[in-house]
MILOTOR-136923 format. One line per 10 residues: their letters; for each residue x, y, z of C-alpha. Coordinates in nm, 4 decimals. Example, Ala and Ser with C-alpha at 12.3 -4.5 7.8 and 13.67 -1.06 7.14 Angstrom:
<nodes>
as) 1.2300 -0.4500 0.7800 | 1.3670 -0.1060 0.7140
</nodes>
This chain:
<nodes>
migspfltav) -3.8579 2.9958 0.4992 | -3.5164 2.8585 0.6109 | -3.4804 2.8204 0.9941 | -3.1428 2.9823 1.1411 | -2.9262 2.6764 1.1195 | -2.8486 2.7734 0.7642 | -2.5890 3.0316 0.7425 | -2.6208 3.3119 0.4371 | -2.2594 3.2581 0.3237 | -2.0413 2.9749 0.2371
dearlnirgs) -1.8866 2.7862 0.5152 | -1.5273 2.7758 0.3668 | -1.3951 2.6246 0.6778 | -1.5202 2.3116 0.6423 | -1.5224 2.2164 0.2760 | -1.1984 2.0107 0.3022 | -1.3955 1.7123 0.4274 | -1.0771 1.4894 0.3754 | -0.8841 1.7055 0.6233 | -1.1169 1.7453 0.8812
rdplglvplw) -0.9100 1.5236 1.1214 | -0.5907 1.4725 0.9278 | -0.4058 1.4140 1.2616 | -0.0481 1.4831 1.0665 | -0.1647 1.7968 0.8810 | -0.0693 1.6524 0.5779 | -0.3683 1.7711 0.3632 | -0.2324 2.1451 0.3734 | 0.1030 2.0360 0.2810 | 0.0319 1.8438 -0.0147
gklgrrvvgn) -0.2328 2.0897 -0.1195 | 0.0268 2.3816 -0.1308 | 0.2094 2.2004 -0.3886 | -0.0951 2.0885 -0.5904 | -0.2263 2.4478 -0.5991 | 0.0475 2.5711 -0.8410 | -0.0909 2.3077 -1.0653 | -0.4580 2.2830 -1.0242 | -0.6096 2.6043 -0.9217 | -0.9694 2.5344 -0.8880
lttattsvrs) -1.0672 2.1816 -0.8423 | -1.0866 2.0000 -0.4983 | -1.1082 1.6260 -0.3875 | -1.4965 1.6677 -0.4068 | -1.5146 1.7861 -0.7287 | -1.5201 1.4860 -0.9488 | -1.8260 1.5314 -1.1503 | -1.9117 1.7384 -1.4829 | -2.2800 1.7094 -1.4188 | -2.2605 1.8084 -1.0763
ftamllgyyf) -2.1382 2.1473 -1.1731 | -2.3953 2.1856 -1.4328 | -2.6667 2.1125 -1.1370 | -2.4884 2.3469 -0.9282 | -2.4776 2.6141 -1.2303 | -2.8893 2.5833 -1.2635 | -2.9363 2.5521 -0.8804 | -2.7902 2.8938 -0.8660 | -2.9509 3.0222 -1.1904 | -3.3061 2.8895 -1.0604
aeefvpagrd) -3.2470 3.0205 -0.6935 | -3.1757 3.3887 -0.8281 | -3.4696 3.3601 -1.0835 | -3.7471 3.2514 -0.8239 | -3.6457 3.4220 -0.5006 | -3.6600 3.8099 -0.5420 | -3.3812 4.0013 -0.3935 | -3.4377 4.1749 -0.0696 | -3.4647 4.0726 0.3148 | -3.3593 3.7305 0.3710
aealrlgafl) -3.2951 3.6749 0.0019 | -2.9584 3.4722 0.0670 | -3.1207 3.2713 0.3078 | -3.4359 3.1778 0.0787 | -3.1943 3.1294 -0.2201 | -2.9866 2.8751 -0.0290 | -3.3329 2.6998 0.0502 | -3.4217 2.7052 -0.3131 | -3.0726 2.5653 -0.4127 | -3.0911 2.2773 -0.1806
kfeqltgyar) -3.4570 2.1692 -0.3040 | -3.3381 2.1729 -0.6519 | -3.0220 1.9821 -0.5884 | -3.2708 1.7352 -0.4552 | -3.4565 1.7419 -0.7565 | -3.1674 1.6875 -0.9881 | -3.0313 1.4045 -0.7731 | -3.3612 1.2167 -0.8153 | -3.3548 1.3041 -1.1782 | -2.9844 1.1570 -1.2419
whvngdgnlr) -3.0408 0.8676 -1.0631 | -3.3755 0.7592 -1.1418 | -3.3897 0.8560 -1.5073 | -3.0114 0.8244 -1.5988 | -2.8492 0.5822 -1.3399 | -2.5889 0.8536 -1.2813 | -2.4737 0.7625 -0.9302 | -2.1687 1.0275 -0.9493 | -2.3837 1.2712 -0.7227 | -2.3797 1.3868 -0.3757
ginevrrrla) -2.6274 1.2057 -0.1433 | -2.6721 0.9028 -0.3601 | -2.7181 0.6812 -0.1057 | -3.0358 0.8654 0.0524 | -3.1340 0.9181 -0.3131 | -3.1504 0.5675 -0.4227 | -3.3111 0.4587 -0.0909 | -3.5932 0.7115 -0.1134 | -3.6465 0.6036 -0.4596 | -3.6723 0.2218 -0.3874
eqgtiriaad) -3.8856 0.2855 -0.0598 | -4.1100 0.5924 -0.1337 | -4.3924 0.6512 -0.4157 | -4.3975 1.0278 -0.3199 | -4.0689 1.2091 -0.2158 | -4.0592 1.5043 -0.0118 | -3.8624 1.8159 -0.1456 | -3.7546 2.0319 0.1259 | -3.4657 2.2578 0.2689 | -3.5060 2.1077 0.6241
ssgqilsnqk) -3.4206 1.7698 0.7366 | -3.7319 1.6164 0.6045 | -3.6116 1.6620 0.2481 | -3.2353 1.6883 0.2387 | -3.0453 1.4014 0.1141 | -2.7361 1.4536 0.3269 | -2.6777 1.4546 0.6974 | -2.6139 1.8300 0.6313 | -2.6663 1.9070 0.2578 | -2.5473 2.2895 0.2816
tyglwglytm) -2.1983 2.1897 0.4027 | -2.1740 1.8476 0.2216 | -2.3737 1.8972 -0.0831 | -2.3094 2.1172 -0.4194 | -2.3563 2.4459 -0.2284 | -2.0493 2.3856 0.0364 | -1.8324 2.1696 -0.1912 | -1.8649 2.3075 -0.5730 | -1.8915 2.6898 -0.4940 | -1.5601 2.7535 -0.4056
psrasgliaq) -1.4090 2.5496 -0.6956 | -1.6541 2.7198 -0.9274 | -1.5756 3.0561 -0.7732 | -1.2101 2.9660 -0.8720 | -1.3194 2.8585 -1.2059 | -1.4867 3.1717 -1.2881 | -1.8083 3.0261 -1.2666 | -1.9492 3.2075 -0.9346 | -1.8958 3.5610 -0.8801 | -1.6116 3.6607 -0.6401
dalcltplar) -1.8127 3.9048 -0.4335 | -2.1583 3.7603 -0.4372 | -2.3461 3.4076 -0.4314 | -2.4559 3.4492 -0.8330 | -2.3466 3.3081 -1.1639 | -2.1008 3.5238 -1.3549 | -2.1984 3.6638 -1.6861 | -2.0223 3.4006 -1.8852 | -2.1754 3.1064 -1.6664 | -2.5291 3.2761 -1.7042
efveshvlrv) -2.4782 3.3192 -2.0664 | -2.4087 2.9555 -2.1058 | -2.6939 2.8072 -1.8860 | -2.9388 3.0347 -2.0676 | -2.8010 2.9631 -2.4070 | -2.7441 2.5795 -2.3936 | -2.8686 2.3860 -2.0499 | -3.2178 2.5693 -2.0539 | -3.2501 2.4877 -2.4248 | -3.2449 2.1392 -2.3446
lrkakpdaek) -3.4621 2.1792 -2.0467 | -3.7430 2.3684 -2.2299 | -3.7228 2.1446 -2.5425 | -3.7829 1.8310 -2.3218 | -4.0453 1.9896 -2.1383 | -4.1926 2.3548 -2.2432 | -4.3238 2.3955 -1.8923 | -4.0498 2.2430 -1.6718 | -3.9587 2.5946 -1.5516 | -4.2974 2.6631 -1.4084
rigeilrreh) -4.3154 2.3240 -1.1983 | -3.9672 2.3983 -1.0801 | -4.0657 2.7669 -0.9653 | -4.3628 2.6041 -0.7615 | -4.1714 2.3523 -0.5782 | -3.8512 2.6200 -0.5199 | -4.1082 2.8701 -0.3735 | -4.2740 2.6218 -0.1205 | -4.1693 2.5285 0.1771 | -4.2019 2.1651 0.0691
tdiepdgkds) -4.3629 1.9539 -0.2151 | -4.4166 1.5984 -0.2337 | -4.3457 1.5004 -0.5879 | -4.4260 1.1692 -0.7562 | -4.1335 1.0435 -0.9904 | -4.3105 0.7851 -1.1479 | -4.6434 1.0057 -1.1683 | -4.7326 1.3556 -1.2263 | -4.3398 1.4724 -1.1948 | -4.2281 1.1902 -1.4455
gllsalakal) -4.1831 1.4373 -1.7151 | -3.9924 1.7021 -1.4878 | -3.7237 1.4582 -1.3966 | -3.7112 1.3229 -1.7475 | -3.6372 1.6815 -1.8582 | -3.3784 1.7433 -1.5886 | -3.2419 1.4201 -1.6563 | -3.1790 1.5289 -2.0136 | -3.0271 1.8773 -1.9201 | -2.7953 1.6513 -1.7013
apavsdadre) -2.7267 1.3606 -1.9062 | -2.4013 1.1770 -1.8707 | -2.3266 1.2208 -2.2735 | -2.2089 1.6046 -2.2961 | -2.2627 1.8267 -2.6133 | -1.9858 1.9831 -2.8152 | -2.0960 2.3163 -2.6363 | -2.0735 2.1251 -2.2909 | -1.7483 2.0035 -2.3652 | -1.5966 2.3287 -2.4962
fyrsylvlgk) -1.7153 2.5519 -2.1860 | -1.6184 2.3017 -1.9104 | -1.2842 2.2251 -2.0681 | -1.1980 2.5798 -2.0772 | -1.2866 2.6802 -1.7128 | -1.2961 2.3480 -1.5295 | -0.9893 2.1735 -1.7003 | -0.7681 2.4301 -1.8355 | -0.8474 2.6829 -1.5634 | -0.8805 2.9530 -1.8236
agscewqetf) -1.0450 3.2139 -1.5625 | -0.7543 3.1569 -1.2790 | -0.4142 3.2504 -1.2280 | -0.2349 2.9038 -1.1880 | 0.0552 2.9487 -1.3792 | 0.0904 2.5546 -1.4969 | -0.2762 2.4328 -1.5086 | -0.3305 2.4739 -1.8877 | 0.0082 2.3030 -1.9502 | -0.0206 2.0423 -1.7167
atmveehlpa) -0.4046 1.9666 -1.8152 | -0.3033 1.9854 -2.1874 | -0.0314 1.6951 -2.1203 | -0.2813 1.4952 -1.9281 | -0.5325 1.4884 -2.2234 | -0.2450 1.4105 -2.4875 | -0.0174 1.1749 -2.2983 | -0.2519 0.9998 -2.0307 | -0.4913 0.7111 -2.0971 | -0.8871 0.8219 -2.0521
addfclkhlg) -1.0556 0.6155 -1.7678 | -0.7521 0.5177 -1.5828 | -0.7025 0.6494 -1.2331 | -0.4039 0.8753 -1.1933 | -0.1130 0.7030 -1.0335 | 0.2700 0.7353 -0.9916 | 0.3458 0.5851 -1.3325 | 0.1172 0.8937 -1.4906 | 0.3008 1.1494 -1.2794 | 0.6334 1.0130 -1.4064
elikqarrrg) 0.5277 1.0460 -1.7898 | 0.4051 1.3743 -1.7169 | 0.7478 1.4979 -1.5681 | 0.9172 1.3415 -1.8659 | 0.6922 1.5277 -2.1001 | 0.7368 1.8654 -1.9165 | 1.0977 1.8112 -1.9598 | 1.0614 1.7447 -2.3299 | 0.8620 2.0583 -2.3851 | 1.1463 2.2687 -2.2141
nsqlaehlqs) 0.9401 2.3406 -1.8983 | 1.1860 2.2554 -1.6472 | 1.0151 2.4348 -1.3685 | 0.6798 2.2690 -1.4096 | 0.9084 1.9430 -1.4161 | 1.0897 2.0665 -1.0971 | 0.7557 2.1008 -0.9412 | 0.6077 1.7693 -1.0375 | 0.9189 1.5861 -0.9519 | 0.9011 1.7661 -0.5776
ireleallvp) 0.5472 1.6544 -0.5765 | 0.6678 1.2905 -0.6499 | 0.9288 1.3173 -0.3608 | 0.6845 1.4531 -0.1130 | 0.4393 1.1584 -0.1813 | 0.7038 0.9084 -0.1111 | 0.7310 1.0325 0.2395 | 0.3805 1.1307 0.3187 | 0.2467 0.7765 0.2476 | 0.4750 0.5852 0.4922
ladlfgylqs) 0.4380 0.8518 0.7332 | 0.0581 0.8243 0.7302 | 0.0934 0.4184 0.7352 | 0.3431 0.4494 1.0180 | 0.1060 0.6677 1.2303 | -0.1992 0.4570 1.1461 | 0.0058 0.1218 1.2491 | 0.0967 0.3006 1.5791 | -0.2487 0.3543 1.6694 | -0.3095 -0.0049 1.6319
rdgakvsavt) -0.0489 -0.0970 1.8686 | -0.1671 0.0334 2.1978 | 0.0059 -0.0843 2.5015 | 0.3126 -0.2317 2.3011 | 0.6597 -0.1878 2.3764 | 0.8167 0.1118 2.1250 | 1.1142 -0.1314 2.1076 | 0.8753 -0.4163 2.0003 | 0.7342 -0.1951 1.7156 | 1.0429 -0.0868 1.5609
gelrdtwgkg) 1.1460 -0.4497 1.5412 | 0.8114 -0.5215 1.3585 | 0.8705 -0.2060 1.1276 | 1.2137 -0.3422 1.0556 | 1.0518 -0.6838 0.9635 | 0.8147 -0.5044 0.7210 | 1.0441 -0.2418 0.5839 | 1.3742 -0.4078 0.6212 | 1.6756 -0.1864 0.6308 | 1.5096 0.1364 0.5026
lthvepkait) 1.2798 0.2983 0.2516 | 1.5348 0.3576 -0.0338 | 1.2889 0.5227 -0.2449 | 1.2309 0.7908 0.0144 | 1.4995 1.1156 -0.0954 | 1.5947 1.3425 0.2450 | 1.7809 1.5744 0.0054 | 1.4481 1.6440 -0.1853 | 1.2448 1.7003 0.1405 | 1.5228 1.9328 0.2563
elsgaigevy) 1.4996 2.1240 -0.0371 | 1.1185 2.1715 0.0408 | 1.1865 2.3166 0.3832 | 1.0684 2.6661 0.2917 | 0.7274 2.5512 0.1776 | 0.6944 2.3013 0.4653 | 0.7780 2.5537 0.7225 | 0.5374 2.7988 0.5447 | 0.2604 2.5347 0.5848 | 0.2922 2.4867 0.9194
gdalaatrfa) 0.4271 2.8092 1.0292 | 0.7195 2.6781 1.2410 | 1.0480 2.6015 1.0889 | 1.0951 2.3038 1.3052 | 0.8430 2.1337 1.1381 | 1.0404 2.1292 0.8260 | 1.3440 1.9895 1.0253 | 1.1477 1.7414 1.1573 | 1.0043 1.6158 0.7889 | 1.3777 1.6012 0.6697
dlasafragd) 1.4793 1.4054 0.9610 | 1.2056 1.1736 0.9071 | 1.3040 1.1372 0.5454 | 1.6651 1.0596 0.6738 | 1.5205 0.8059 0.9505 | 1.2995 0.6279 0.7017 | 1.5904 0.5874 0.4468 | 1.8379 0.4924 0.6848 | 1.6235 0.2200 0.8569 | 1.6175 0.4026 1.1769
fhsavslcla) 1.2775 0.3365 1.2824 | 1.3231 0.4121 1.6471 | 1.3764 0.7783 1.5629 | 1.0927 0.7418 1.3000 | 0.8491 0.6918 1.5656 | 0.9615 0.9579 1.7766 | 0.9390 1.1823 1.4899 | 0.5966 1.0870 1.3772 | 0.4749 1.1141 1.7403 | 0.6157 1.4571 1.7889
hnefvmrsrg) 0.4593 1.5904 1.4644 | 0.1179 1.4633 1.5754 | 0.1661 1.6363 1.9122 | 0.2633 1.9621 1.7223 | -0.0532 1.9357 1.4928 | -0.2687 1.8873 1.7711 | -0.1372 2.1735 1.9842 | -0.1695 2.3921 1.6952 | -0.5468 2.3209 1.7052 | -0.6183 2.4770 2.0110
gaspwvivsd) -0.4120 2.3015 2.2390 | -0.5536 1.9555 2.1625 | -0.4148 1.6307 2.3034 | -0.2094 1.4081 2.0964 | -0.3601 1.0786 1.9587 | -0.0706 0.8618 2.0670 | 0.1838 0.9184 2.3232 | 0.4330 0.7076 2.4827 | 0.4366 0.5984 2.8494 | 0.7024 0.3979 3.0609
grldvrfrde) 0.8434 0.2797 2.7007 | 0.4977 0.1871 2.5684 | 0.2679 0.3057 2.3175 | -0.0587 0.4769 2.4955 | -0.3405 0.5302 2.2024 | -0.5662 0.7972 2.3149 | -0.7735 0.8105 1.9672 | -0.7633 0.5690 1.6935 | -0.9168 0.5855 1.3625 | -1.1261 0.2941 1.2502
gldglspakt) -1.0530 0.0759 0.9568 | -0.6876 0.0881 0.9921 | -0.4682 -0.1391 0.7468 | -0.1475 -0.3114 0.8531 | 0.1942 -0.2052 0.7253 | 0.2385 -0.2260 0.3521 | 0.5714 -0.3799 0.2126 | 0.8392 -0.1036 0.1107 | 0.8030 -0.2347 -0.2669 | 0.4402 -0.1421 -0.2397
laavwrngfy) 0.4949 0.1910 -0.0658 | 0.7406 0.2835 -0.3485 | 0.4638 0.2571 -0.6149 | 0.1587 0.4041 -0.4126 | 0.0095 0.7363 -0.5492 | -0.2447 0.8349 -0.2257 | -0.2868 1.2125 -0.1653 | -0.3832 1.3532 -0.4996 | -0.2336 1.6876 -0.5030 | -0.5492 1.7900 -0.6735
ldplkliade) -0.4412 1.6063 -0.9898 | -0.6726 1.3231 -0.9564 | -1.0002 1.5426 -0.9863 | -0.8361 1.7566 -1.2906 | -0.7718 1.4053 -1.4757 | -1.1394 1.2722 -1.3644 | -1.3049 1.5759 -1.5085 | -1.1138 1.5785 -1.8365 | -1.1566 1.2093 -1.8742 | -1.5266 1.2789 -1.8560
lraa) -1.5000 1.5234 -2.1358 | -1.2611 1.3271 -2.3488 | -1.4621 1.0211 -2.3077 | -1.7884 1.1950 -2.4138
</nodes>
């Protein structure tokens, strides 16, 4: 039975692990623009087979845990145990490392002859598997894709039909009694499996059901619901995804050059609204990249005079960042103000764009620190990470692994924040390559 640390509902507030600290509050900003193009995926949903593992996990949790008191908590425990099984099968048999918890999976397979499968910490493959594994990171995207019910933690009829008609058929063909062994493992509090012994057949069967090479049925199903977003209401996703498939090379990471190509293609198709929105994404990214770099650099200059720092910025960025367009940022004022719930935040972003463009780095530093103070204050009155005291930077908190300032030419070509476009291309590429 599962102990109290496991909640009975999806912990939506902690799904976006990239934005957990986000000192400038940039994630919800780029996310707002990105959601008009990709309505279902997140930065963490980058694997087709992780979606398959999640669907199977929901299916077996419902099959082997009866409804009734504590059913949701018990089904969560069953799901966590099944996720562990699939992790070991995907890596041990398929060599597929694109899974949550790969480091722990790899370590245990290398060091242990028998491996514990359990919902508690003795079996978990992540520090908090519920939050950072498939349950926490894939449930909401699957719900937005029409695969998980909106009002319950169970498969939708179309997802259940797909699992039963296609995924289970592969599993049963590989090992007719695989479901019996899975049921035994999921019903028990813990089970020690032998990947190279009595459970090698089970892992091999699961590996076949989760093989990187997808079938025609897989491709049709996942393309419809993950890539094209057929079950969602995102106005431009199908058009955008089709352009990605038709005009961008598979296996290449999404980049600013790709975005430019899609803007051009949208215009050729006569979809001026989509083209304008993608252009807005491009202009916003041009500001967000140097803004994040500036704040990171300020954190590395504890005790430095502000005048010295602005001189260093001028040495690196010259007379200004000419690729930043203040007018475009001003035109986004409505969206920016809505994200932060403050019209002054929109003004601050427009002023930042003007300061970057004009090479007024003293103003850029002041505005950047003011925005960090605003974001921290909006989070329950937290303290700013960096302040100015007696004309010097006073760094109160610093991220580790900060890089130096990038040259202006480099900044002009950087694609960093993603806007949910990256995971869509990754999923589309995985299906195209197969």
